[in-house]
Backbone of each chain as ProteinMPNN parsed JSONL, in Angstrom:
{"seq_chain_A": "NAGVTQTPKFQVLKTGQSMTLQCAQDMNHNSMYWYRQDPGMGLRLIYYSASEGTTDKGEVPNGYNVSRLNKREFSLRLESAAPSQTSVYFCASSDSAGVGNSPLHFGNGTRLTVT", "coords_chain_A": {"N_chain_A": [[97.886, 5.988, 26.427], [98.205, 9.146, 25.42], [96.983, 11.65, 25.637], [96.981, 15.065, 25.272], [99.348, 16.221, 23.089], [102.073, 18.314, 22.631], [104.315, 19.927, 20.408], [107.137, 21.972, 19.472], [108.737, 21.562, 22.746], [110.242, 23.669, 23.687], [111.28, 26.777, 22.246], [113.249, 29.14, 20.525], [113.075, 32.125, 18.85], [114.023, 34.533, 16.351], [113.053, 37.949, 15.944], [110.619, 38.375, 13.481], [110.929, 35.886, 12.311], [109.285, 32.805, 11.348], [107.093, 30.235, 12.598], [105.581, 27.046, 13.344], [103.458, 25.762, 15.751], [102.756, 22.601, 16.979], [99.998, 20.44, 17.682], [98.407, 17.603, 19.006], [95.735, 15.372, 19.733], [94.549, 12.417, 21.361], [92.09, 11.6, 22.213], [89.769, 11.557, 20.865], [88.351, 13.922, 20.803], [86.072, 16.577, 19.981], [86.539, 19.326, 19.992], [89.094, 21.826, 19.945], [91.724, 23.947, 21.229], [93.762, 26.901, 21.436], [95.758, 28.473, 23.795], [97.467, 31.217, 25.365], [99.781, 31.83, 27.986], [100.672, 34.222, 30.234], [102.653, 35.871, 32.704], [100.746, 37.271, 35.312], [98.61, 37.69, 33.639], [97.152, 35.531, 33.18], [95.533, 32.729, 31.535], [94.869, 33.116, 28.156], [92.616, 32.968, 25.472], [93.484, 32.161, 22.2], [92.798, 31.094, 19.594], [90.139, 28.888, 18.601], [88.732, 25.682, 17.785], [85.747, 24.483, 17.175], [84.804, 22.193, 16.006], [85.919, 19.677, 13.668], [87.068, 21.222, 10.774], [86.202, 23.759, 11.31], [87.126, 26.992, 12.533], [87.656, 29.572, 14.957], [88.093, 32.938, 16.134], [89.64, 33.818, 19.211], [90.225, 35.596, 22.226], [92.688, 36.929, 21.803], [93.709, 37.018, 18.921], [95.387, 38.285, 17.054], [98.206, 38.252, 14.935], [98.491, 35.576, 14.727], [97.77, 32.406, 13.141], [95.65, 29.578, 12.495], [95.268, 26.041, 11.927], [93.009, 23.474, 11.508], [93.819, 20.471, 11.056], [92.883, 17.87, 10.95], [90.661, 15.721, 12.803], [92.249, 15.116, 14.976], [94.41, 16.922, 15.05], [95.66, 20.229, 15.588], [97.034, 23.111, 14.615], [99.158, 25.934, 15.355], [100.207, 28.925, 13.955], [102.825, 31.25, 13.732], [103.416, 33.878, 11.792], [105.19, 36.037, 11.527], [107.225, 36.502, 13.876], [107.069, 38.328, 16.96], [108.542, 40.132, 19.721], [106.538, 40.493, 21.651], [105.132, 38.194, 21.528], [106.395, 36.354, 23.006], [105.929, 33.811, 25.232], [104.114, 31.249, 27.058], [102.644, 28.64, 25.404], [99.642, 26.902, 25.29], [97.95, 24.051, 24.233], [94.67, 22.727, 24.088], [91.986, 20.375, 24.527], [88.53, 19.42, 24.212], [85.505, 17.579, 24.838], [83.241, 18.705, 23.68], [82.561, 21.842, 22.32], [80.189, 23.043, 22.489], [79.017, 22.606, 24.847], [79.006, 23.789, 28.009], [79.919, 22.462, 30.222], [81.993, 20.841, 29.661], [85.087, 19.612, 30.432], [88.389, 20.982, 29.973], [91.25, 19.52, 28.465], [94.597, 19.745, 28.812], [97.731, 20.175, 27.053], [101.296, 20.056, 27.819], [102.526, 22.389, 27.145], [104.278, 24.852, 25.12], [107.221, 26.562, 25.322], [107.983, 29.646, 24.3], [110.352, 31.92, 23.141], [110.944, 35.086, 21.874], [113.357, 36.955, 20.369]], "CA_chain_A": [[97.017, 7.128, 26.144], [99.074, 10.296, 25.649], [96.217, 12.855, 25.919], [97.29, 16.163, 24.356], [100.798, 16.294, 22.894], [102.511, 19.544, 21.955], [105.711, 20.035, 20.005], [108.198, 21.547, 20.38], [108.574, 21.981, 24.142], [110.918, 24.966, 23.805], [111.681, 27.352, 20.968], [113.722, 30.525, 20.514], [112.979, 32.703, 17.508], [114.382, 35.943, 16.183], [111.956, 38.768, 15.446], [110.372, 38.239, 12.05], [110.922, 34.488, 11.885], [107.986, 32.144, 11.451], [107.12, 28.862, 13.064], [104.298, 26.41, 13.6], [103.352, 24.927, 16.941], [101.92, 21.453, 16.657], [99.22, 19.868, 18.777], [97.61, 16.439, 18.635], [95.049, 14.714, 20.86], [94.141, 11.052, 21.03], [90.897, 11.314, 23.014], [88.622, 11.669, 19.956], [87.586, 15.116, 21.153], [85.64, 17.387, 18.849], [86.961, 20.724, 20.069], [90.488, 22.077, 20.311], [91.939, 25.341, 21.611], [95.104, 27.409, 21.714], [95.84, 29.528, 24.798], [98.78, 31.649, 25.789], [99.81, 32.14, 29.406], [101.685, 35.213, 30.571], [102.588, 36.251, 34.135], [99.827, 38.354, 35.653], [97.508, 37.833, 32.68], [96.404, 34.279, 33.123], [95.393, 32.035, 30.257], [94.022, 33.843, 27.216], [92.298, 32.156, 24.314], [93.948, 32.735, 20.937], [91.87, 30.563, 18.592], [89.613, 27.583, 18.921], [88.064, 24.944, 16.723], [84.648, 23.763, 17.826], [84.737, 20.861, 15.395], [86.779, 19.552, 12.491], [86.641, 22.037, 9.646], [85.837, 25.113, 11.728], [88.007, 27.689, 13.472], [87.152, 30.879, 15.344], [89.019, 33.754, 16.917], [89.422, 33.988, 20.63], [90.429, 36.93, 22.787], [93.923, 37.575, 21.332], [94.098, 36.288, 17.707], [96.256, 39.021, 16.143], [99.567, 37.734, 14.792], [98.449, 34.103, 14.704], [96.83, 31.682, 12.304], [95.503, 28.196, 12.921], [94.744, 25.061, 10.975], [92.507, 22.213, 12.072], [94.253, 19.59, 9.981], [91.935, 16.751, 11.015], [90.057, 15.74, 14.13], [93.287, 14.961, 15.995], [95.511, 17.89, 15.043], [95.313, 21.651, 15.517], [98.331, 23.786, 14.661], [99.171, 27.389, 15.53], [101.324, 29.469, 13.181], [103.254, 32.634, 13.857], [104.001, 34.202, 10.484], [106.313, 36.962, 11.702], [107.239, 36.564, 15.333], [107.408, 39.593, 17.62], [108.861, 39.909, 21.15], [105.3, 40.434, 22.448], [104.605, 36.835, 21.447], [107.094, 35.529, 23.997], [104.877, 33.33, 26.121], [103.933, 29.804, 27.089], [101.462, 28.333, 24.615], [99.004, 25.648, 25.644], [96.875, 23.492, 23.434], [93.721, 21.981, 24.906], [90.877, 19.78, 23.787], [87.374, 19.047, 25.015], [84.579, 16.716, 24.124], [82.338, 19.501, 22.867], [82.58, 23.277, 22.623], [78.832, 23.525, 22.646], [78.516, 22.272, 26.175], [79.897, 24.492, 28.914], [80.438, 21.655, 31.316], [82.998, 19.919, 29.139], [86.379, 20.082, 30.917], [89.499, 21.094, 29.033], [92.428, 18.693, 28.697], [95.71, 20.551, 28.31], [99.082, 19.671, 26.888], [102.242, 20.629, 28.772], [102.955, 23.714, 26.734], [105.484, 25.204, 24.351], [107.783, 27.803, 25.86], [108.509, 30.367, 23.148], [111.025, 33.192, 23.38], [111.238, 35.822, 20.641], [114.369, 37.966, 20.704]], "C_chain_A": [[97.751, 8.43, 26.46], [98.277, 11.541, 26.017], [96.481, 13.902, 24.853], [98.812, 16.313, 24.289], [101.144, 17.545, 22.106], [103.991, 19.437, 21.591], [105.943, 21.364, 19.312], [107.892, 21.954, 21.82], [109.16, 23.37, 24.363], [111.277, 25.453, 22.407], [112.149, 28.783, 21.189], [113.7, 31.004, 19.071], [113.56, 34.114, 17.502], [113.147, 36.667, 15.656], [111.844, 38.621, 13.932], [110.381, 36.809, 11.539], [109.516, 33.909, 12.05], [108.164, 30.75, 12.024], [105.696, 28.364, 13.276], [104.396, 25.557, 14.851], [102.351, 23.817, 16.639], [101.197, 20.945, 17.894], [98.409, 18.69, 18.25], [96.978, 15.841, 19.885], [94.545, 13.355, 20.419], [92.897, 10.638, 21.807], [89.615, 11.394, 22.178], [87.72, 12.858, 20.314], [87.242, 15.916, 19.909], [86.305, 18.752, 18.816], [88.409, 20.847, 20.517], [90.721, 23.565, 20.425], [93.436, 25.642, 21.683], [94.999, 28.577, 22.683], [97.293, 29.982, 24.903], [98.69, 32.046, 27.255], [100.984, 33.053, 29.698], [101.554, 35.573, 32.043], [101.634, 37.416, 34.34], [98.652, 38.514, 34.71], [96.731, 36.541, 32.501], [96.435, 33.643, 31.74], [94.447, 32.83, 29.366], [93.856, 33.029, 25.94], [92.723, 32.869, 23.033], [92.971, 32.373, 19.819], [91.285, 29.261, 19.147], [88.923, 26.987, 17.701], [86.987, 24.091, 17.375], [84.506, 22.349, 17.272], [85.648, 20.857, 14.175], [86.214, 20.398, 11.357], [86.235, 23.442, 10.013], [86.893, 25.681, 12.657], [87.407, 29.058, 13.762], [88.173, 31.611, 16.194], [88.617, 33.75, 18.384], [89.67, 35.428, 21.037], [91.611, 37.671, 22.159], [94.431, 36.925, 20.052], [95.148, 36.982, 16.836], [97.672, 38.465, 16.142], [99.645, 36.229, 14.693], [97.49, 33.607, 13.627], [96.762, 30.245, 12.79], [95.022, 27.337, 11.766], [94.258, 23.852, 11.749], [92.714, 21.182, 10.965], [93.327, 18.386, 9.841], [91.388, 16.739, 12.431], [91.115, 15.736, 15.235], [94.187, 16.177, 16.146], [95.044, 19.326, 14.833], [96.617, 22.417, 15.665], [98.149, 25.291, 14.762], [100.397, 27.944, 14.824], [101.551, 30.933, 13.515], [103.974, 32.99, 12.562], [105.237, 35.08, 10.602], [106.395, 37.262, 13.196], [107.689, 37.923, 15.853], [107.714, 39.296, 19.093], [107.625, 39.813, 22.028], [104.666, 39.044, 22.414], [105.409, 35.843, 22.293], [106.095, 35.118, 25.055], [104.99, 31.813, 26.241], [102.606, 29.507, 26.396], [100.934, 26.948, 24.999], [97.934, 25.301, 24.626], [95.959, 22.716, 24.371], [92.663, 21.373, 24.006], [89.726, 19.519, 24.752], [86.405, 18.267, 24.149], [83.677, 17.526, 23.2], [82.402, 20.95, 23.288], [81.183, 23.794, 22.878], [78.259, 23.284, 24.018], [79.466, 22.86, 27.204], [80.461, 23.657, 30.025], [81.468, 20.643, 30.852], [84.379, 20.373, 29.595], [87.425, 20.124, 29.799], [90.632, 20.161, 29.462], [93.597, 19.408, 28.024], [96.942, 19.708, 28.038], [100.003, 20.373, 27.885], [102.937, 21.883, 28.26], [104.191, 23.759, 25.86], [105.963, 26.536, 24.875], [108.525, 28.513, 24.736], [109.122, 31.68, 23.598], [111.345, 33.822, 22.035], [112.187, 36.961, 20.995], [114.462, 39.037, 19.632]], "O_chain_A": [[97.908, 8.786, 27.628], [98.832, 12.433, 26.658], [96.237, 13.666, 23.67], [99.473, 16.508, 25.309], [100.575, 17.801, 21.045], [104.804, 18.928, 22.362], [105.048, 21.855, 18.624], [106.89, 22.622, 22.076], [108.624, 24.155, 25.144], [111.542, 24.659, 21.505], [111.534, 29.542, 21.937], [114.249, 30.353, 18.182], [113.58, 34.796, 18.526], [112.298, 36.064, 14.999], [112.831, 38.727, 13.204], [109.89, 36.545, 10.442], [108.683, 34.443, 12.781], [109.242, 30.161, 11.945], [104.747, 29.142, 13.373], [105.301, 24.735, 14.99], [101.26, 24.056, 16.12], [101.718, 21.011, 19.007], [97.8, 18.77, 17.183], [97.591, 15.802, 20.952], [94.166, 13.158, 19.265], [92.676, 9.448, 22.032], [88.511, 11.31, 22.716], [86.501, 12.806, 20.15], [87.987, 15.942, 18.929], [86.602, 19.278, 17.744], [88.887, 20.08, 21.353], [90.017, 24.362, 19.804], [94.256, 24.764, 21.951], [94.266, 29.538, 22.447], [98.22, 29.24, 24.576], [97.658, 32.534, 27.715], [102.139, 32.708, 29.446], [100.444, 35.578, 32.576], [101.702, 38.421, 33.632], [97.788, 39.362, 34.931], [95.76, 36.488, 31.747], [97.264, 33.985, 30.896], [93.343, 33.178, 29.785], [94.816, 32.478, 25.402], [92.371, 34.027, 22.806], [92.392, 33.251, 19.18], [91.856, 28.627, 20.034], [88.584, 27.677, 16.739], [87.282, 23.1, 18.043], [84.132, 21.425, 17.994], [86.09, 21.908, 13.712], [85.033, 20.303, 11.023], [85.95, 24.251, 9.129], [87.482, 24.961, 13.464], [86.73, 29.637, 12.912], [88.999, 31.003, 16.876], [87.44, 33.69, 18.739], [89.366, 36.36, 20.294], [91.561, 38.89, 21.995], [95.503, 36.32, 20.078], [95.743, 36.343, 15.968], [98.266, 38.236, 17.195], [100.732, 35.663, 14.587], [96.535, 34.288, 13.255], [97.696, 29.749, 13.42], [94.458, 27.819, 10.783], [94.996, 23.273, 12.547], [91.89, 21.043, 10.061], [93.032, 17.946, 8.73], [91.638, 17.676, 13.189], [90.894, 16.294, 16.309], [94.68, 16.448, 17.241], [94.161, 19.603, 14.021], [97.242, 22.379, 16.726], [97.144, 25.85, 14.325], [101.512, 27.483, 15.068], [100.621, 31.737, 13.573], [105.041, 32.445, 12.278], [106.211, 34.897, 9.872], [105.721, 38.157, 13.705], [108.559, 38.576, 15.278], [107.206, 38.323, 19.649], [107.649, 39.124, 23.047], [103.759, 38.757, 23.195], [105.132, 34.644, 22.291], [105.48, 35.966, 25.703], [105.842, 31.183, 25.615], [101.57, 30.06, 26.763], [101.675, 25.966, 25.027], [97.13, 26.14, 24.219], [96.423, 22.114, 25.339], [92.47, 21.803, 22.869], [89.929, 19.412, 25.961], [86.469, 18.287, 22.92], [83.379, 17.104, 22.083], [82.308, 21.261, 24.476], [81.016, 24.881, 23.431], [77.143, 23.708, 24.32], [80.629, 22.46, 27.26], [81.388, 24.086, 30.711], [81.781, 19.694, 31.571], [84.819, 21.444, 29.178], [87.338, 19.389, 28.815], [90.936, 20.028, 30.647], [93.582, 19.645, 26.816], [97.177, 18.684, 28.679], [99.551, 21.183, 28.695], [103.86, 22.379, 28.907], [105.022, 22.851, 25.856], [105.222, 27.52, 24.879], [109.566, 28.045, 24.275], [108.506, 32.452, 24.333], [111.94, 33.186, 21.164], [111.864, 37.821, 21.814], [115.263, 39.964, 19.753]]}, "seq_chain_B": "SQKIEQNSEALNIQEGKTATLTCNYTNYSPAYLQWYRQDPGRGPVFLLLIRENEKEKRKERLKVTFDTTLKQSLFHITASQPADSATYLCAHNTNAGKSTFGDGTTLTVKP", "coords_chain_B": {"N_chain_B": [[82.433, 42.462, 29.198], [82.783, 39.179, 30.6], [84.601, 38.813, 33.623], [87.018, 37.098, 35.49], [88.091, 36.89, 38.756], [90.659, 36.071, 40.896], [91.274, 36.421, 44.089], [93.569, 36.205, 45.762], [96.989, 36.139, 45.152], [98.84, 34.455, 46.275], [98.871, 31.866, 48.717], [99.649, 30.718, 51.849], [99.776, 27.927, 53.916], [99.616, 25.763, 56.811], [100.425, 22.318, 56.949], [97.733, 20.011, 57.093], [95.774, 21.821, 57.717], [92.808, 23.56, 56.473], [92.641, 24.722, 53.206], [91.416, 27.61, 51.628], [90.306, 28.947, 48.695], [89.477, 31.727, 46.619], [87.184, 32.712, 44.101], [85.969, 35.198, 42.131], [83.394, 36.565, 40.065], [82.457, 38.887, 37.519], [79.71, 40.755, 36.176], [77.427, 38.76, 34.398], [75.936, 35.738, 35.701], [77.818, 32.851, 35.498], [77.148, 29.84, 33.693], [78.536, 27.587, 34.347], [81.268, 26.848, 36.506], [84.658, 26.069, 36.588], [87.36, 24.364, 38.158], [90.872, 24.167, 38.149], [94.072, 22.573, 38.488], [97.461, 23.574, 38.421], [100.727, 22.621, 37.955], [104.212, 23.616, 38.244], [105.679, 24.208, 35.075], [103.912, 22.591, 33.733], [100.788, 21.733, 32.071], [97.451, 22.954, 32.887], [95.302, 20.955, 34.971], [92.168, 19.485, 35.056], [89.935, 19.687, 37.818], [87.398, 20.019, 39.259], [83.935, 20.71, 38.557], [81.285, 23.026, 38.837], [77.856, 23.643, 38.682], [75.607, 26.345, 37.928], [73.196, 26.086, 39.317], [73.866, 24.539, 41.433], [74.841, 24.33, 44.786], [76.979, 23.291, 46.108], [79.793, 21.108, 45.644], [81.522, 18.051, 45.888], [84.641, 16.263, 46.045], [86.474, 13.805, 47.132], [88.97, 15.146, 49.128], [88.355, 17.662, 48.302], [86.287, 20.548, 47.939], [83.827, 22.504, 46.402], [82.077, 25.557, 46.27], [79.277, 27.554, 45.208], [78.075, 30.685, 44.985], [75.634, 32.576, 43.889], [74.592, 34.977, 44.636], [76.607, 36.409, 45.922], [78.31, 36.357, 43.82], [80.41, 34.479, 43.578], [82.792, 31.822, 43.912], [83.988, 29.335, 46.07], [86.848, 27.397, 46.806], [87.818, 24.604, 48.471], [90.366, 22.844, 50.182], [90.607, 20.226, 52.217], [92.359, 18.975, 55.131], [95.034, 19.543, 54.256], [98.005, 18.824, 52.307], [101.573, 18.807, 51.741], [101.893, 17.973, 49.088], [99.735, 19.108, 47.856], [100.485, 21.578, 47.101], [100.484, 23.986, 44.644], [99.428, 25.848, 41.721], [96.186, 27.097, 41.526], [93.496, 27.345, 39.366], [90.631, 29.159, 38.411], [87.861, 28.904, 36.245], [85.561, 30.221, 33.924], [82.971, 28.989, 31.945], [81.38, 29.417, 28.871], [78.46, 28.453, 27.039], [79.309, 28.398, 24.502], [81.713, 27.322, 24.595], [84.036, 28.721, 25.014], [86.446, 29.502, 27.32], [87.013, 31.542, 30.155], [89.686, 32.398, 32.119], [90.821, 32.832, 35.506], [93.657, 34.506, 37.074], [94.872, 32.795, 38.798], [95.712, 31.211, 41.946], [98.474, 30.711, 43.951], [99.168, 28.077, 45.933], [100.852, 27.181, 48.857], [101.722, 24.573, 50.875], [102.937, 24.036, 53.962], [105.089, 21.745, 55.648]], "CA_chain_B": [[82.688, 41.031, 29.104], [82.954, 38.521, 31.889], [85.95, 38.8, 34.172], [87.191, 36.187, 36.615], [89.136, 37.415, 39.642], [91.064, 35.24, 42.023], [91.738, 37.523, 44.922], [94.907, 36.055, 46.331], [98.014, 35.566, 44.273], [99.543, 33.393, 46.999], [98.298, 31.465, 49.994], [100.539, 29.796, 52.567], [99.121, 27.342, 55.078], [100.299, 24.654, 57.467], [99.896, 20.985, 56.652], [96.628, 19.574, 57.939], [94.736, 22.853, 57.747], [91.971, 23.687, 55.274], [92.94, 25.849, 52.322], [90.222, 28.152, 50.982], [90.653, 29.838, 47.594], [88.3, 32.48, 46.215], [87.022, 33.088, 42.695], [84.84, 36.111, 41.95], [83.12, 36.896, 38.673], [81.704, 40.125, 37.315], [78.628, 40.67, 35.2], [76.394, 37.746, 34.489], [76.262, 34.508, 36.406], [78.213, 31.817, 34.536], [76.413, 28.584, 33.795], [79.451, 26.631, 34.969], [82.602, 27.26, 36.925], [85.555, 24.927, 36.702], [88.615, 24.565, 38.891], [92.006, 23.41, 37.616], [95.342, 22.636, 39.207], [98.606, 23.665, 37.514], [102.054, 22.484, 38.553], [105.217, 24.345, 37.445], [106.127, 23.573, 33.847], [102.902, 21.652, 33.233], [99.507, 22.315, 31.743], [96.409, 22.802, 33.917], [94.58, 19.685, 35.046], [90.811, 19.686, 35.552], [89.621, 19.091, 39.124], [85.972, 19.985, 39.598], [83.032, 21.637, 37.9], [80.049, 23.258, 39.576], [76.844, 24.305, 37.869], [74.989, 27.537, 38.513], [72.112, 25.729, 40.235], [74.41, 23.708, 42.512], [75.455, 25.154, 45.823], [78.198, 22.664, 46.61], [80.232, 19.883, 44.979], [82.661, 17.485, 46.628], [85.396, 15.148, 45.472], [87.52, 13.422, 48.106], [89.255, 16.253, 50.059], [88.054, 18.92, 47.633], [84.905, 21.004, 47.954], [83.607, 23.768, 45.704], [80.759, 26.154, 46.468], [78.905, 28.548, 44.202], [77.108, 31.615, 45.566], [75.293, 33.517, 42.819], [74.306, 36.288, 45.237], [77.907, 37.054, 46.116], [79.074, 36.188, 42.572], [81.656, 33.941, 44.109], [82.981, 30.396, 44.145], [85.073, 29.021, 47.001], [87.463, 26.084, 46.586], [88.409, 24.194, 49.742], [91.11, 21.583, 50.279], [90.691, 19.876, 53.64], [93.518, 18.154, 55.527], [95.99, 19.82, 53.168], [99.293, 18.141, 52.331], [102.556, 19.491, 50.885], [101.661, 17.603, 47.678], [98.677, 19.961, 47.305], [101.101, 22.844, 46.684], [100.345, 24.172, 43.2], [98.584, 26.996, 41.382], [94.808, 26.674, 41.261], [92.848, 28.265, 38.44], [89.179, 29.135, 38.275], [87.5, 29.219, 34.862], [84.147, 30.328, 33.57], [82.709, 28.453, 30.61], [80.109, 29.705, 28.221], [78.008, 27.318, 26.249], [80.035, 28.4, 23.234], [82.939, 26.567, 24.797], [85.177, 29.57, 25.282], [86.65, 29.618, 28.759], [87.756, 32.68, 30.694], [90.411, 31.94, 33.306], [91.438, 33.754, 36.443], [95.117, 34.468, 37.052], [95.339, 31.699, 39.63], [96.24, 31.396, 43.296], [99.521, 29.725, 44.232], [99.052, 27.539, 47.285], [102.005, 26.484, 49.421], [101.394, 23.88, 52.123], [104.212, 23.795, 54.653], [105.018, 20.599, 56.556]], "C_chain_B": [[82.929, 40.471, 30.509], [84.409, 38.588, 32.33], [85.959, 37.881, 35.383], [88.344, 36.711, 37.459], [89.391, 36.436, 40.773], [91.848, 36.149, 42.953], [93.171, 37.402, 45.401], [95.856, 35.482, 45.292], [98.667, 34.367, 44.936], [98.862, 33.132, 48.325], [99.233, 30.442, 50.629], [99.803, 29.254, 53.786], [99.95, 26.179, 55.613], [99.615, 23.35, 57.077], [98.791, 20.602, 57.636], [95.491, 20.567, 58.03], [93.916, 22.815, 56.456], [92.376, 24.927, 54.491], [91.647, 26.3, 51.668], [90.654, 29.192, 49.95], [89.37, 30.467, 47.056], [88.34, 32.811, 44.728], [85.789, 33.974, 42.59], [84.636, 36.394, 40.467], [82.283, 38.174, 38.612], [80.566, 39.831, 36.353], [77.71, 39.471, 35.448], [76.887, 36.49, 35.191], [76.632, 33.425, 35.389], [77.408, 30.541, 34.742], [77.239, 27.543, 34.538], [80.722, 27.34, 35.418], [83.438, 26.002, 37.08], [86.791, 25.323, 37.495], [89.672, 23.612, 38.353], [93.195, 23.563, 38.555], [96.46, 22.709, 38.175], [99.898, 23.585, 38.317], [103.079, 23.181, 37.668], [105.65, 23.548, 36.227], [105.134, 22.607, 33.226], [101.64, 22.411, 32.827], [98.504, 22.136, 32.877], [95.719, 21.449, 33.81], [93.226, 19.939, 35.699], [90.589, 18.966, 36.87], [88.122, 18.913, 39.317], [85.214, 21.008, 38.778], [81.802, 21.804, 38.774], [79.1, 24.046, 38.686], [76.205, 25.449, 38.651], [73.938, 27.17, 39.559], [72.562, 24.765, 41.339], [75.066, 24.613, 43.549], [76.821, 24.593, 46.228], [78.493, 21.391, 45.816], [81.454, 19.366, 45.717], [83.333, 16.372, 45.823], [86.57, 14.886, 46.409], [87.765, 14.592, 49.054], [88.92, 17.621, 49.477], [86.569, 19.255, 47.757], [84.826, 22.351, 47.251], [82.199, 24.247, 46.019], [80.532, 27.247, 45.438], [77.808, 29.407, 44.81], [76.798, 32.683, 44.526], [74.962, 34.9, 43.367], [75.595, 37.085, 45.416], [78.744, 37.058, 44.842], [80.449, 35.602, 42.904], [81.629, 32.411, 44.173], [84.15, 30.228, 45.107], [85.538, 27.594, 46.744], [88.209, 25.726, 47.866], [89.191, 22.901, 49.55], [91.238, 21.289, 51.773], [91.891, 18.972, 53.886], [94.642, 18.311, 54.51], [97.338, 19.138, 53.418], [100.282, 18.927, 51.479], [102.367, 19.174, 49.406], [100.529, 18.409, 47.045], [99.227, 21.304, 46.83], [101.105, 22.927, 45.167], [99.624, 25.498, 42.988], [97.214, 26.475, 40.982], [94.109, 27.769, 40.461], [91.347, 28.052, 38.443], [88.858, 29.537, 36.84], [85.988, 29.258, 34.705], [83.969, 29.818, 32.152], [81.372, 28.943, 30.102], [79.673, 28.463, 27.463], [78.604, 27.322, 24.847], [81.372, 27.711, 23.371], [84.152, 27.416, 25.066], [85.28, 29.783, 26.784], [87.43, 30.88, 29.089], [88.369, 32.247, 32.011], [90.793, 33.109, 34.204], [92.95, 33.603, 36.379], [95.691, 33.356, 37.92], [95.787, 32.139, 41.017], [97.263, 30.299, 43.538], [99.46, 29.34, 45.698], [100.349, 26.844, 47.678], [101.588, 25.893, 50.755], [102.708, 23.495, 52.792], [104.072, 22.631, 55.622], [105.177, 21.033, 58.008]], "O_chain_B": [[83.233, 41.198, 31.454], [85.327, 38.441, 31.523], [85.033, 37.885, 36.194], [89.439, 36.949, 36.95], [88.483, 36.032, 41.499], [92.953, 36.587, 42.63], [93.904, 38.391, 45.441], [95.565, 34.478, 44.643], [99.01, 33.387, 44.274], [98.345, 34.043, 48.971], [99.566, 29.427, 50.017], [99.27, 30.018, 54.59], [100.861, 25.685, 54.95], [98.398, 23.29, 56.901], [98.897, 20.834, 58.841], [94.369, 20.203, 58.381], [94.271, 22.142, 55.488], [92.446, 26.03, 55.032], [90.864, 25.472, 51.203], [91.288, 30.191, 50.289], [88.315, 29.832, 47.035], [89.388, 33.145, 44.175], [84.685, 33.546, 42.925], [85.599, 36.454, 39.703], [81.516, 38.489, 39.522], [80.498, 38.742, 35.784], [77.283, 39.218, 36.574], [78.086, 36.221, 35.262], [75.833, 33.117, 34.506], [77.034, 30.216, 35.869], [76.696, 26.715, 35.27], [81.18, 28.296, 34.793], [82.984, 24.999, 37.632], [87.205, 26.483, 37.491], [89.418, 22.428, 38.132], [93.308, 24.534, 39.304], [96.426, 21.999, 37.17], [100.13, 24.374, 39.233], [102.852, 23.329, 36.467], [105.953, 22.359, 36.327], [105.475, 21.88, 32.293], [101.45, 23.571, 33.19], [98.681, 21.268, 33.732], [95.572, 20.88, 32.729], [93.15, 20.539, 36.771], [90.983, 17.813, 37.043], [87.637, 17.798, 39.512], [85.76, 22.028, 38.358], [81.328, 20.844, 39.382], [79.503, 25.001, 38.02], [76.267, 25.496, 39.879], [73.801, 27.859, 40.57], [71.736, 24.24, 42.086], [75.769, 25.56, 43.197], [77.709, 25.34, 46.641], [77.582, 20.69, 45.374], [82.319, 20.142, 46.123], [82.701, 15.656, 45.047], [87.529, 15.656, 46.461], [86.829, 15.003, 49.741], [89.183, 18.639, 50.116], [85.71, 18.376, 47.691], [85.657, 23.23, 47.477], [81.25, 23.463, 46.036], [81.478, 27.793, 44.87], [76.726, 28.907, 45.116], [77.599, 33.591, 44.305], [75.043, 35.89, 42.64], [75.66, 38.273, 45.101], [79.79, 37.706, 44.798], [81.491, 36.159, 42.557], [80.597, 31.797, 44.447], [85.175, 30.896, 44.975], [84.73, 26.699, 46.498], [89.112, 26.445, 48.294], [88.749, 21.986, 48.854], [91.904, 22.025, 52.501], [92.376, 18.296, 52.979], [95.14, 17.324, 53.969], [97.748, 18.91, 54.556], [99.864, 19.649, 50.575], [102.652, 20.017, 48.555], [100.375, 18.397, 45.823], [98.499, 22.086, 46.217], [101.653, 22.06, 44.486], [99.258, 26.182, 43.944], [97.096, 25.532, 40.199], [94.127, 28.945, 40.825], [90.859, 26.922, 38.474], [89.513, 30.417, 36.282], [85.252, 28.449, 35.27], [84.735, 30.177, 31.257], [80.363, 28.892, 30.806], [80.457, 27.532, 27.278], [78.428, 26.368, 24.089], [82.09, 27.533, 22.387], [85.223, 26.87, 25.33], [84.318, 30.193, 27.433], [88.381, 31.24, 28.396], [87.669, 31.785, 32.912], [91.053, 34.218, 33.737], [93.469, 32.7, 35.724], [96.866, 33.011, 37.792], [96.185, 33.284, 41.228], [96.977, 29.116, 43.36], [99.672, 30.167, 46.585], [100.877, 26.022, 46.929], [101.155, 26.612, 51.656], [103.491, 22.72, 52.244], [103.073, 22.525, 56.334], [105.143, 20.196, 58.91]]}, "name": "protein", "num_of_chains": 2, "seq": "NAGVTQTPKFQVLKTGQSMTLQCAQDMNHNSMYWYRQDPGMGLRLIYYSASEGTTDKGEVPNGYNVSRLNKREFSLRLESAAPSQTSVYFCASSDSAGVGNSPLHFGNGTRLTVTSQKIEQNSEALNIQEGKTATLTCNYTNYSPAYLQWYRQDPGRGPVFLLLIRENEKEKRKERLKVTFDTTLKQSLFHITASQPADSATYLCAHNTNAGKSTFGDGTTLTVKP"}
């Protein structure tokens, strides 16, 4: 049981390049999330998907797009990377976004550097 | 909007002592507060959840309290061990599923 798997683990991009961060969960969870974590700013929600077929913006969506490919997979795309997007990106899943007591299960992150 | 504040960036204690971490929230009382542990280079791992109408929750050496008057949750680790050294995050969850996290408190337990 792998839980939440993120790829790649590390990535270096030049300004203006694009890339897609992949995330998959094997817990049959309905909801999936993308967070970024920066020193002194904690975890901030970028986008989330309450259920298959739906996506919504979080706190910091600008510069990102997402796709909920199926129940298992939720990808995050940077179309034109900027240095301000240098961060650690975490994918998470939960049983239900509609229930506030559903804990989040996180992957181990993608460390992205944009030069 | 709701803000979660974890007052201490770092806490250093001696092995065997009780560690107490603080989480304060502004504005409205959250329905739930969750506590996570994060080790370097890893994602956060869920530890405990406490509901608004619960005053205290326990799990092994962990205890969480929720005081709606003070707008505060306290997270205690009793009989602390060096293996408890990590960053601990407090999170507020809305029923829409969006979580707001504090910046975390890094606990170091010295042998």
